[in-house]
C-alpha positions as CSV (number, residue, x, y, z in Angstrom):
1,M,103.8,-115.6,4.8
2,S,102.8,-119.2,5.9
3,I,105.2,-121.4,7.8
4,R,105.4,-123.7,4.7
5,Q,106.4,-120.6,2.6
6,A,109.0,-119.6,5.3
7,A,110.4,-123.1,5.4
8,A,110.7,-123.1,1.6
9,A,112.4,-119.7,1.4
10,A,114.9,-120.8,4.2
11,A,115.7,-124.0,2.4
12,I,116.3,-122.0,-0.9
13,F,118.5,-119.5,1.0
14,A,120.5,-122.3,2.5
15,A,121.0,-124.1,-0.9
16,T,122.2,-120.8,-2.5
17,A,124.4,-119.4,0.3
18,A,128.0,-119.4,-0.8
19,P,129.8,-122.0,1.5
20,A,133.6,-122.2,1.5
21,S,134.9,-124.5,-1.0
22,S,137.3,-127.3,0.2
23,E,139.4,-129.9,-1.3
24,V,141.1,-132.9,0.3
25,V,144.9,-132.3,-0.2
26,G,146.3,-135.1,2.0
27,K,145.2,-138.2,3.9
28,V,147.7,-139.8,6.5
29,G,146.8,-143.2,7.7
30,V,147.5,-143.5,11.5
31,D,146.8,-147.2,12.2
32,W,146.0,-150.7,10.7
33,V,142.3,-150.4,11.1
34,G,142.0,-147.4,8.6
35,N,141.7,-144.4,10.7
36,D,143.1,-141.4,8.9
37,I,144.0,-137.7,9.4
38,V,142.6,-135.7,6.6
39,V,144.0,-132.3,5.3
40,E,141.7,-130.1,3.4
41,A,142.4,-126.8,1.8
42,V,139.4,-124.4,2.5
43,M,138.8,-121.2,0.5
44,D,137.1,-118.4,2.2
45,P,134.2,-117.4,0.0
46,D,134.4,-113.7,0.9
47,V,138.3,-113.3,1.2
48,K,140.3,-114.1,-1.9
49,G,143.8,-114.8,-1.4
50,V,143.7,-116.6,1.8
51,T,143.8,-120.4,2.1
52,C,143.2,-122.4,5.4
53,H,144.5,-125.9,5.7
54,V,142.3,-127.8,8.3
55,T,142.9,-131.2,9.7
56,Y,140.5,-133.7,11.3
57,F,140.4,-137.3,12.3
58,D,138.4,-139.7,10.2
59,R,137.3,-142.9,11.9
60,S,137.2,-146.0,10.1
61,L,134.3,-148.5,9.7
62,I,136.4,-151.1,11.4
63,D,137.2,-148.9,14.4
64,R,133.5,-147.9,14.8
65,L,132.4,-151.6,14.7
66,S,135.0,-152.9,17.0
67,K,134.6,-150.3,19.7
68,G,130.9,-150.2,19.6
69,N,130.6,-146.3,19.8
70,W,129.4,-145.8,16.3
71,F,128.6,-142.1,16.6
72,E,131.5,-140.8,18.4
73,D,134.3,-138.9,16.7
74,P,137.2,-137.1,18.2
75,S,136.8,-133.2,18.3
76,N,140.5,-132.7,17.6
77,N,141.4,-130.5,14.7
78,S,144.0,-128.0,13.6
79,I,144.0,-124.9,11.2
80,A,146.7,-123.0,9.6
81,C,145.7,-120.0,7.3
82,R,148.2,-118.1,5.0
83,Q,148.0,-115.5,2.3
84,T,148.3,-117.5,-1.0
85,G,147.5,-114.6,-3.4
86,P,146.4,-110.9,-3.6
87,I,143.9,-110.4,-0.8
88,E,140.5,-109.1,-1.7
89,I,137.9,-108.8,1.1
90,G,134.2,-108.8,0.3
91,D,131.3,-108.0,2.4
92,I,132.4,-109.7,5.7
93,D,130.6,-109.8,9.1
94,L,132.5,-107.4,11.4
95,S,130.7,-108.5,14.6
96,Q,132.7,-110.2,17.5
97,E,131.2,-113.5,16.5
98,G,132.3,-113.1,13.0
99,E,130.7,-115.6,10.6
100,E,130.9,-119.1,9.6
101,V,132.9,-119.8,6.5
102,F,133.0,-123.5,6.4
103,R,131.1,-126.5,7.8
104,E,131.7,-130.2,7.4
105,G,130.0,-133.1,9.2
106,L,132.3,-135.3,11.3
107,S,129.8,-137.8,12.3
108,I,126.8,-139.5,11.1
109,I,124.3,-137.3,12.9
110,W,125.6,-134.8,15.4
111,K,129.0,-133.4,15.2
112,S,130.4,-130.7,12.6
113,L,133.7,-129.2,12.1
114,V,133.1,-125.4,11.8
115,V,135.5,-122.6,10.7
116,N,134.4,-119.0,11.8
117,R,136.2,-115.9,10.4
118,I,136.5,-113.0,12.7
119,Y,138.0,-109.4,11.9
120,D,140.2,-107.9,14.5
121,K,139.8,-104.3,13.6
122,E,142.1,-103.0,16.1
123,N,145.1,-105.3,15.1
124,D,144.1,-105.3,11.4
125,T,144.0,-109.1,11.4
126,L,141.6,-111.8,10.2
127,I,141.1,-114.7,12.7
128,Y,140.2,-118.1,11.7
129,L,138.6,-120.3,14.4
130,A,138.1,-124.0,14.0
131,H,136.0,-125.8,16.5
132,S,133.6,-128.9,16.7
133,R,129.8,-128.3,17.0
134,Q,127.6,-131.0,18.5
135,V,123.8,-130.8,19.2
136,V,124.1,-132.3,22.6
137,E,127.1,-130.5,24.1
138,G,129.7,-128.4,22.7
139,S,133.3,-129.1,22.5
140,A,136.0,-127.2,24.2
141,K,138.7,-128.2,21.7
142,M,139.4,-125.4,19.2
143,A,142.3,-124.1,17.1
144,I,142.9,-120.6,15.7
145,S,145.1,-119.2,12.9
146,T,145.6,-115.5,11.9
147,V,146.3,-113.6,8.8
148,P,147.7,-110.1,9.5
149,L,146.6,-107.4,7.0
150,F,149.1,-104.8,8.4
151,N,151.2,-103.3,5.6
152,Q,149.6,-105.6,3.1
153,N,148.1,-104.4,-0.2
154,V,144.4,-105.4,0.7
155,V,141.5,-104.5,-1.5
156,W,138.2,-104.1,0.5
157,T,135.5,-104.2,-2.1
158,S,133.0,-102.3,0.2
159,G,135.7,-100.0,1.8
160,K,137.9,-100.8,4.8
161,P,136.1,-100.6,8.1
162,Q,137.0,-97.3,10.0
């Protein structure tokens, strides 16, 4: 396979991968220049019945122009995940790193808000970790939320990990 074919295959895979769907459910203005806190509902593509609400800061054009730091965005974010229906878990990554289930650009070039899902087998709990990713340097700001599965009627489509 040539490099060009590999790049085309990677592009097709990226376009067809099932990212989490999200919907803006709230937007709170925080000042007179138009900066907002955005609240999105995020649905995990491999875990039905769990909804995460993620917040992040959205800088306005006026704020960017007046401060001259066009590309900088705060890394502050928050996440809360809850059971919102019957839980059905598909084929999820069971490694310690888990898997990325949501990504959204927070700045024009570098920064993304990322949500990873990790399964804590010992405590039978899904952990959702929200953090910012930046090309130049990572951010130490993060937030987690957990969805306990203990004593819940959970359907594992590939069988519960033993």
